[in-house]
C-alpha positions as CSV (number, residue, x, y, z in Angstrom):
1,M,159.7,-56.4,-62.8
2,G,159.9,-58.2,-66.1
3,R,159.5,-55.0,-68.1
4,A,161.8,-53.2,-65.7
5,G,164.5,-55.8,-66.1
6,A,164.2,-55.6,-69.9
7,V,164.6,-51.8,-69.8
8,L,167.6,-51.9,-67.5
9,L,169.3,-54.6,-69.5
10,W,168.6,-52.7,-72.7
11,L,169.8,-49.4,-71.4
12,G,172.6,-50.7,-69.2
13,L,174.3,-52.7,-71.9
14,G,174.7,-49.5,-74.0
15,M,172.2,-50.6,-76.7
16,V,170.6,-47.1,-76.6
17,D,171.9,-44.2,-78.8
18,P,172.1,-41.4,-76.2
19,D,171.9,-38.8,-79.0
20,R,168.2,-39.8,-79.5
21,L,167.4,-39.6,-75.7
22,C,166.6,-35.9,-75.6
23,A,163.4,-35.2,-77.5
24,G,160.5,-36.8,-75.7
25,A,160.8,-35.5,-72.2
26,V,157.8,-33.2,-72.1
27,E,155.6,-35.7,-74.0
28,L,156.5,-38.4,-71.5
29,A,155.8,-36.0,-68.6
30,G,152.2,-35.6,-69.6
31,A,151.6,-39.0,-71.1
32,G,150.2,-40.6,-68.0
33,A,148.0,-37.8,-66.6
34,G,144.8,-39.7,-66.1
35,D,142.0,-37.6,-64.7
36,G,143.8,-34.3,-64.6
37,R,144.8,-34.7,-60.9
38,N,147.0,-37.8,-60.9
39,W,150.1,-38.4,-63.0
40,E,150.1,-42.1,-63.5
41,L,153.7,-43.1,-64.2
42,S,154.7,-46.6,-65.3
43,L,158.2,-47.9,-64.5
44,T,159.2,-48.1,-68.2
45,N,158.2,-44.5,-68.9
46,Y,159.9,-43.4,-65.8
47,L,163.2,-45.1,-66.6
48,Q,163.0,-43.7,-70.1
49,R,162.4,-40.2,-68.7
50,V,165.5,-40.6,-66.4
51,A,167.7,-41.7,-69.2
52,E,166.7,-38.7,-71.3
53,A,166.6,-35.9,-68.7
54,N,169.0,-36.8,-65.9
55,E,171.7,-34.1,-65.9
56,T,174.4,-36.3,-64.4
57,L,173.9,-38.8,-67.2
58,Q,174.0,-36.0,-69.8
59,A,177.3,-34.7,-68.3
60,R,178.8,-38.2,-68.4
61,W,177.7,-38.6,-72.0
62,L,179.3,-35.3,-73.0
63,E,182.5,-36.4,-71.3
64,A,182.5,-39.6,-73.3
65,R,181.9,-37.6,-76.5
66,A,184.8,-35.3,-75.6
67,A,187.1,-38.3,-75.0
68,W,186.0,-39.7,-78.4
69,R,186.9,-36.4,-80.0
70,R,190.3,-36.4,-78.4
71,A,190.9,-39.9,-79.7
72,R,190.0,-38.8,-83.2
73,A,192.3,-35.8,-82.8
74,E,195.3,-38.1,-82.4
75,Y,194.9,-39.2,-86.0
76,G,196.1,-35.7,-86.9
77,T,199.6,-36.9,-86.0
78,F,199.8,-38.4,-89.5
79,E,198.0,-35.5,-91.3
80,P,200.3,-34.0,-93.9
81,E,201.1,-30.3,-93.3
82,L,201.8,-27.6,-95.8
83,F,204.7,-25.3,-94.8
84,A,206.0,-22.1,-96.2
85,S,208.7,-19.6,-95.1
86,V,210.3,-16.4,-96.2
87,Q,213.7,-15.4,-95.0
88,R,215.8,-12.2,-95.5
89,Q,219.6,-12.9,-95.3
90,V,222.2,-10.1,-95.0
91,N,226.0,-10.9,-94.8
92,E,229.0,-8.5,-94.7
93,R,232.5,-9.8,-94.4
94,Q,236.1,-9.2,-95.4
95,N,237.7,-11.5,-97.9
96,T,241.0,-13.3,-97.2
97,V,243.9,-12.8,-99.5
98,E,242.9,-16.0,-101.4
99,Q,239.3,-14.8,-101.7
100,Q,240.5,-11.4,-102.9
101,R,242.6,-12.9,-105.7
102,S,239.7,-15.2,-106.8
103,T,236.9,-12.6,-106.5
104,L,238.9,-9.4,-107.2
105,S,237.3,-7.8,-104.2
106,S,238.5,-7.1,-100.6
107,F,235.0,-7.7,-99.1
108,F,231.9,-9.7,-99.7
109,S,228.4,-8.3,-99.3
110,E,225.1,-10.1,-100.0
111,R,221.4,-9.4,-99.7
112,N,219.4,-12.7,-100.3
113,N,215.7,-13.6,-100.1
114,I,215.0,-17.3,-99.4
115,Y,211.5,-18.7,-100.1
116,Q,210.6,-22.3,-99.0
117,G,207.4,-24.3,-99.3
118,G,206.2,-27.9,-99.5
119,L,204.5,-30.8,-97.8
120,E,205.6,-32.6,-94.6
121,S,204.2,-35.7,-92.9
122,L,204.9,-38.4,-90.4
123,L,204.5,-42.1,-91.4
124,P,203.5,-44.9,-89.0
125,T,207.0,-46.3,-89.4
126,G,208.3,-43.2,-87.7
127,A,209.7,-41.7,-90.9
128,R,209.4,-38.0,-91.4
129,V,209.1,-37.2,-95.1
130,R,209.4,-33.7,-96.5
131,L,208.7,-32.8,-100.2
132,G,209.3,-29.2,-101.1
133,S,211.2,-26.6,-103.0
134,T,213.5,-23.7,-102.1
135,L,214.0,-20.5,-104.2
136,R,216.9,-18.3,-103.4
137,D,217.0,-14.8,-104.7
138,L,220.8,-14.1,-104.5
139,K,222.2,-10.5,-104.7
140,N,225.8,-9.7,-103.9
141,N,228.7,-7.5,-104.9
142,L,230.3,-10.1,-107.1
143,Q,227.3,-10.2,-109.4
144,S,227.6,-6.4,-110.1
145,Q,231.0,-6.7,-111.7
146,P,230.8,-6.3,-115.4
147,L,232.9,-9.4,-116.0
148,F,230.0,-11.6,-114.8
149,L,227.2,-9.7,-116.5
150,S,225.8,-10.9,-119.7
151,R,223.5,-9.1,-122.1
152,G,220.1,-8.5,-120.5
153,A,221.2,-9.8,-117.1
154,T,219.8,-8.4,-113.9
155,N,221.8,-7.6,-110.8
156,G,221.1,-11.0,-109.2
157,E,220.6,-14.8,-109.6
158,F,217.8,-17.2,-108.8
159,Q,218.6,-20.7,-107.5
160,T,215.9,-23.4,-107.2
161,F,216.0,-26.8,-105.5
162,V,213.2,-29.3,-105.6
163,G,213.5,-32.6,-103.8
164,L,212.5,-35.1,-101.2
165,N,214.0,-35.4,-97.7
166,V,213.5,-38.5,-95.5
167,T,214.5,-39.3,-91.9
168,Q,213.8,-42.9,-90.9
169,P,214.5,-44.0,-87.3
170,L,215.9,-47.5,-87.0
171,L,215.9,-48.0,-83.2
172,K,214.4,-45.3,-81.0
173,N,211.1,-43.9,-82.3
174,A,210.9,-46.5,-85.0
175,G,207.8,-48.6,-85.7
176,P,204.1,-48.5,-84.5
177,A,205.0,-49.0,-80.9
178,A,206.4,-45.5,-80.8
179,T,204.3,-43.7,-83.4
180,L,200.9,-45.2,-82.6
181,A,201.3,-45.2,-78.7
182,A,199.5,-41.9,-78.1
183,L,196.8,-42.8,-80.6
184,R,196.1,-46.2,-79.0
185,V,196.1,-44.7,-75.5
186,A,193.7,-42.0,-76.5
187,A,191.4,-44.6,-78.2
188,L,191.4,-46.7,-75.0
189,E,190.7,-43.6,-73.0
190,S,187.6,-43.0,-75.1
191,D,186.5,-46.6,-74.4
192,I,187.0,-46.0,-70.7
193,A,185.0,-42.8,-70.8
194,F,182.1,-44.6,-72.5
195,Q,182.3,-47.4,-69.9
196,E,182.2,-44.8,-67.2
197,Y,179.0,-43.4,-68.8
198,R,177.5,-46.9,-68.9
199,R,178.4,-47.4,-65.3
200,Q,176.7,-44.1,-64.4
201,L,173.8,-45.1,-66.5
202,M,173.4,-48.4,-64.6
203,V,173.8,-46.7,-61.2
204,T,171.3,-43.9,-62.1
205,L,168.7,-46.3,-63.5
206,A,169.1,-48.7,-60.5
207,T,168.7,-45.8,-58.2
208,A,165.7,-44.6,-60.2
209,E,164.1,-48.0,-60.0
210,A,164.7,-48.3,-56.3
211,A,163.1,-44.8,-55.9
212,Y,160.1,-45.9,-58.0
213,W,159.5,-48.9,-55.7
214,N,160.0,-46.8,-52.6
215,L,157.4,-44.5,-54.0
216,H,155.1,-47.4,-54.6
217,L,155.7,-48.6,-51.0
218,A,155.0,-45.2,-49.6
219,Q,151.7,-44.8,-51.5
220,E,150.7,-48.3,-50.5
221,Q,151.6,-47.5,-46.8
222,V,149.4,-44.4,-47.1
223,G,146.6,-46.6,-48.3
224,F,147.3,-49.2,-45.6
225,F,147.1,-46.4,-42.9
226,E,144.0,-45.0,-44.3
227,E,142.4,-48.4,-44.2
228,S,143.7,-49.0,-40.7
229,L,142.4,-45.6,-39.6
230,G,139.0,-46.4,-41.1
231,T,138.9,-49.6,-39.2
232,A,139.9,-47.9,-35.9
233,E,137.4,-45.2,-36.4
234,K,134.6,-47.8,-37.0
235,I,135.7,-49.5,-33.8
236,L,135.5,-46.2,-31.9
237,R,132.0,-45.4,-33.2
238,D,130.9,-48.9,-32.2
239,N,132.3,-48.5,-28.7
240,Q,130.7,-45.1,-28.3
241,Q,127.4,-46.6,-29.4
242,R,127.7,-49.5,-26.9
243,L,128.7,-47.1,-24.2
244,E,125.6,-45.0,-24.9
245,A,123.5,-48.1,-24.9
246,G,125.0,-49.2,-21.6
247,R,126.6,-52.3,-22.9
248,G,130.2,-50.9,-23.1
249,S,132.7,-49.2,-20.8
250,Q,134.5,-45.9,-20.9
251,L,137.9,-47.8,-21.0
252,E,137.0,-49.4,-24.3
253,V,136.2,-46.0,-25.8
254,L,139.5,-44.5,-24.5
255,E,141.4,-47.5,-26.0
256,A,139.7,-47.0,-29.4
257,E,140.4,-43.2,-29.3
258,A,144.1,-43.9,-28.6
259,G,144.2,-46.3,-31.5
260,V,142.6,-43.7,-33.8
261,S,145.1,-41.0,-32.6
262,L,148.1,-43.4,-33.2
263,R,146.9,-44.3,-36.7
264,R,146.3,-40.6,-37.6
265,T,149.8,-39.8,-36.5
266,R,151.3,-42.6,-38.5
267,L,149.2,-41.7,-41.5
268,G,150.6,-38.2,-41.4
269,E,154.1,-39.7,-41.2
270,A,153.3,-41.9,-44.2
271,R,152.1,-39.0,-46.2
272,Q,155.3,-37.1,-45.4
273,K,157.3,-40.1,-46.5
274,Y,155.3,-40.2,-49.7
275,A,156.0,-36.5,-50.3
276,E,159.8,-37.2,-49.8
277,E,159.7,-40.1,-52.2
278,V,157.9,-38.1,-54.8
279,T,160.6,-35.4,-54.6
280,R,163.3,-38.0,-55.0
281,V,161.6,-39.6,-58.0
282,L,161.1,-36.3,-59.7
283,S,164.7,-35.1,-59.0
284,L,166.1,-38.1,-60.8
285,C,164.4,-37.0,-64.0
286,S,165.3,-33.3,-63.4
287,L,161.8,-32.2,-62.4
288,T,160.5,-30.2,-59.4
289,V,157.3,-30.9,-57.7
290,A,155.9,-27.7,-59.2
291,E,156.7,-28.9,-62.7
292,A,154.9,-32.2,-62.3
293,P,151.6,-32.4,-64.2
294,G,149.7,-33.9,-61.3
295,R,149.9,-36.0,-58.2
296,L,152.5,-38.7,-58.9
297,V,151.2,-42.3,-58.7
298,A,153.3,-45.3,-59.4
299,V,151.0,-47.6,-61.3
300,D,153.2,-50.7,-61.9
301,P,153.0,-53.2,-59.0
302,P,156.1,-55.3,-58.3
303,V,156.1,-58.8,-59.8
304,V,157.8,-61.3,-57.6
305,D,157.4,-64.5,-59.7
306,L,161.0,-64.4,-60.9
307,P,163.2,-67.3,-62.1
308,V,166.5,-67.6,-60.4
309,P,169.2,-66.8,-63.0
310,D,171.8,-69.3,-64.1
311,P,175.1,-68.6,-62.3
312,L,177.2,-69.4,-65.5
313,A,175.1,-67.1,-67.6
314,L,175.5,-64.3,-65.0
315,W,179.2,-64.8,-64.9
316,Q,179.5,-64.6,-68.7
317,A,177.3,-61.5,-68.8
318,A,179.4,-59.9,-66.1
319,Y,182.6,-60.4,-68.1
320,Q,181.0,-59.0,-71.2
321,A,179.0,-56.1,-69.8
322,N,180.3,-55.1,-66.3
323,P,181.7,-51.6,-66.8
324,D,184.1,-51.8,-63.9
325,Y,185.7,-54.9,-65.4
326,Q,185.8,-53.4,-68.9
327,I,187.3,-50.2,-67.6
328,Q,190.1,-52.0,-65.8
329,R,190.7,-54.2,-68.8
330,F,191.1,-51.1,-71.0
331,K,193.5,-49.7,-68.4
332,V,195.6,-52.8,-68.6
333,M,195.8,-52.4,-72.4
334,Q,196.8,-48.7,-71.9
335,E,199.6,-49.7,-69.6
336,A,200.7,-52.4,-72.1
337,N,201.0,-49.7,-74.8
338,R,202.9,-47.4,-72.5
339,L,205.2,-50.2,-71.6
340,A,205.9,-50.9,-75.3
341,Y,206.6,-47.2,-75.9
342,H,209.1,-46.9,-73.1
343,R,210.8,-50.1,-74.2
344,N,211.4,-48.5,-77.6
345,Q,212.7,-45.3,-75.9
346,R,215.5,-47.2,-74.2
347,W,217.2,-47.7,-77.6
348,P,219.8,-45.2,-78.8
349,E,218.7,-43.0,-81.6
350,L,219.9,-44.2,-85.0
351,N,218.4,-42.6,-88.1
352,V,218.8,-43.0,-91.8
353,V,218.8,-39.6,-93.5
354,G,218.5,-39.2,-97.2
355,S,217.5,-36.6,-99.8
356,Y,217.1,-36.5,-103.5
357,G,216.3,-33.6,-105.8
358,F,217.2,-31.3,-108.7
359,S,218.8,-27.9,-108.8
360,G,218.5,-25.0,-111.2
361,L,220.1,-21.6,-111.7
362,G,218.9,-18.6,-113.7
363,E,218.6,-14.9,-113.9
364,T,214.8,-15.1,-113.3
365,P,212.7,-17.6,-111.2
366,G,211.3,-19.0,-114.5
367,D,214.8,-19.6,-115.8
368,S,215.9,-21.4,-112.7
369,W,212.7,-23.6,-112.7
370,A,213.3,-24.5,-116.3
371,A,216.7,-25.7,-115.4
372,V,215.2,-27.9,-112.7
373,E,212.8,-29.4,-115.3
374,T,215.7,-30.5,-117.5
375,A,216.9,-32.8,-114.6
376,N,220.5,-32.1,-115.6
377,F,221.7,-31.3,-112.2
378,P,220.6,-34.0,-109.7
379,S,221.6,-33.9,-106.1
380,W,221.3,-36.7,-103.5
381,S,222.7,-37.7,-100.2
382,V,222.4,-40.6,-97.7
383,G,223.8,-41.1,-94.3
384,F,223.3,-42.1,-90.7
385,E,222.8,-40.2,-87.5
386,L,223.5,-41.7,-84.1
387,R,222.7,-40.2,-80.7
388,V,223.6,-42.1,-77.5
389,P,223.0,-40.8,-74.0
390,V,226.3,-40.4,-72.2
391,A,224.9,-41.7,-68.9
392,G,223.1,-44.7,-70.4
393,G,219.7,-43.1,-70.8
394,W,218.8,-42.2,-67.2
395,K,215.4,-40.9,-68.0
396,A,214.4,-43.7,-70.4
397,R,215.6,-46.4,-67.9
398,H,213.5,-45.1,-65.0
399,N,210.5,-44.5,-67.2
400,L,210.6,-48.1,-68.4
401,A,210.9,-49.3,-64.8
402,A,207.9,-47.2,-63.8
403,A,205.9,-48.5,-66.8
404,R,206.6,-52.1,-65.8
405,L,205.3,-51.4,-62.3
406,Q,202.2,-49.6,-63.6
407,Y,201.4,-52.6,-65.9
408,Q,201.8,-55.1,-63.0
409,A,199.6,-53.0,-60.7
410,A,196.9,-52.8,-63.4
411,E,196.9,-56.6,-63.9
412,L,196.6,-57.1,-60.1
413,E,193.6,-54.7,-60.0
414,L,192.0,-56.6,-62.9
415,R,192.4,-59.9,-61.0
416,E,191.0,-58.3,-57.8
417,I,187.9,-57.1,-59.8
418,E,187.4,-60.6,-61.1
419,R,187.4,-62.0,-57.6
420,Q,185.1,-59.3,-56.3
421,M,182.7,-60.0,-59.2
422,A,182.6,-63.7,-58.4
423,D,181.9,-63.0,-54.7
424,A,179.3,-60.4,-55.5
425,L,177.4,-62.7,-57.9
426,D,177.4,-65.5,-55.3
427,T,176.1,-63.2,-52.6
428,A,173.5,-61.7,-54.9
429,L,172.2,-65.2,-55.8
430,V,171.9,-66.1,-52.2
431,K,170.1,-62.9,-51.4
432,L,167.7,-63.4,-54.3
433,R,166.8,-66.9,-53.2
434,T,166.4,-65.8,-49.6
435,A,164.2,-62.9,-50.7
436,L,162.0,-65.1,-52.9
437,A,161.5,-67.5,-50.0
438,S,160.7,-64.6,-47.6
439,I,158.1,-63.2,-50.0
440,E,156.3,-66.5,-50.0
441,G,156.4,-66.5,-46.2
442,Y,155.1,-63.0,-45.9
443,E,152.3,-63.6,-48.3
444,G,151.1,-66.5,-46.1
445,L,151.4,-64.3,-43.0
446,V,149.3,-61.6,-44.7
447,R,146.6,-64.1,-45.6
448,Y,146.6,-65.4,-42.0
449,N,146.4,-62.0,-40.4
450,R,143.6,-60.9,-42.8
451,A,141.6,-64.0,-41.9
452,L,142.3,-63.3,-38.2
453,L,141.2,-59.7,-38.5
454,D,137.9,-60.7,-40.2
455,S,137.3,-63.2,-37.5
456,A,138.1,-60.6,-34.7
457,L,135.8,-58.0,-36.3
458,A,133.0,-60.6,-36.4
459,R,133.5,-61.6,-32.8
460,L,133.6,-57.9,-31.8
461,E,130.2,-57.4,-33.4
462,V,128.7,-60.0,-31.2
463,G,130.5,-58.9,-28.1
464,K,132.8,-61.9,-27.8
465,L,136.0,-59.9,-28.2
466,D,137.2,-56.6,-26.8
467,S,138.3,-53.7,-29.1
468,R,141.8,-53.7,-27.8
469,R,142.5,-57.1,-29.1
470,V,141.0,-56.2,-32.5
471,L,143.3,-53.2,-32.8
472,E,146.3,-55.4,-32.0
473,V,145.3,-57.9,-34.7
474,E,144.8,-55.1,-37.2
475,A,148.3,-53.7,-36.3
476,D,149.8,-57.2,-36.9
477,L,148.1,-57.2,-40.3
478,F,149.6,-53.8,-41.2
479,D,153.1,-54.9,-40.2
480,A,152.8,-58.1,-42.3
481,R,151.6,-56.2,-45.3
């Protein structure tokens, strides 16, 4: 039990890297084959095998890894993005009298190509920053007039703008509460998924250890029944010999035969129980009976000399390692982040919008870019944008109320888990003390019934006790064991 407890604590507290629990399954399966017929399996190797091969555990681990990947994906919110676009623009319109006098044309016709490209990113403050350039290839009917053509000019103009655009929220969507909410919730979801894996690991290993001890009990019961059957058969042979010698009765022979038949039946049931426990043990480590390298034998006996744990140490360990408590604690943190986000969404949207850059114009793209490099034509703008819901933010108001209720519910569930943990620890300690006391009592009872059986067999040999009483004493010994 000492080694088992160490393994359970080691694995249950998440101190094992599950990525390494996949390579030694076949090696462990054959490691305990003793004489070629028995597969001698220790509890430590068995739990290691379950941790490596159990398919439910593997599925939980993959889910935890997937949640971790989703959390990492949320960092992509702040990943800069390259953008590029090409646009063809065609306009045909009649000019007004004023436009006709200024352009000397009754209509306006243009065929433009617009090219855009740059880098765009979101900052943790909520600001959206865009650094890029725009190239406009302008062609229209005004450019074709000889009055505007210079020597070597083409039928068109190229206009370039290079600059920075910034939109910074001041109220709604401003600050980490809004921009980091999804990332924080996803990170906590990853923590929850890992705790769910730990919980499944603990449950599976506890189930596996219980199955191991049930197997040990089943094989011990088979041994007990075989020993009991041997004793009953010996009594039957003795009664038959006494009957043949004229010193016994037919009734004693019949009683002994009934005792032998009963024990053979119970031995068959015990062997069936053993087969069922073998199947259960193998299934927990994803093996079938046909795949086992031999007859499964649980070689580790249970150790019952255990110290009673300190209640305060148990309480501290439960707070630090209990997966249900940790899961609910992370859920409270999730609801707190959602509540902060919805509080931010109740504000009206007020943004500072600004831009700064340089413009250039030329008959070729190179000429227009050279004009930008001179920085002789700066352009900038700054202003505010305000958006206020007409009905006072119906959606945001109700989302905030729902977030408050979810946060309160999560806190109540956390306190309920704390209370259940305290009650469960107290109950477990009482059960442990009672079990240890019962073990001492049963050990004394076994010793008493063993001595009583030895005495009864000795008295049977000298004819001072009938076989029926001996069989009853032997049955009492079996029950005590």
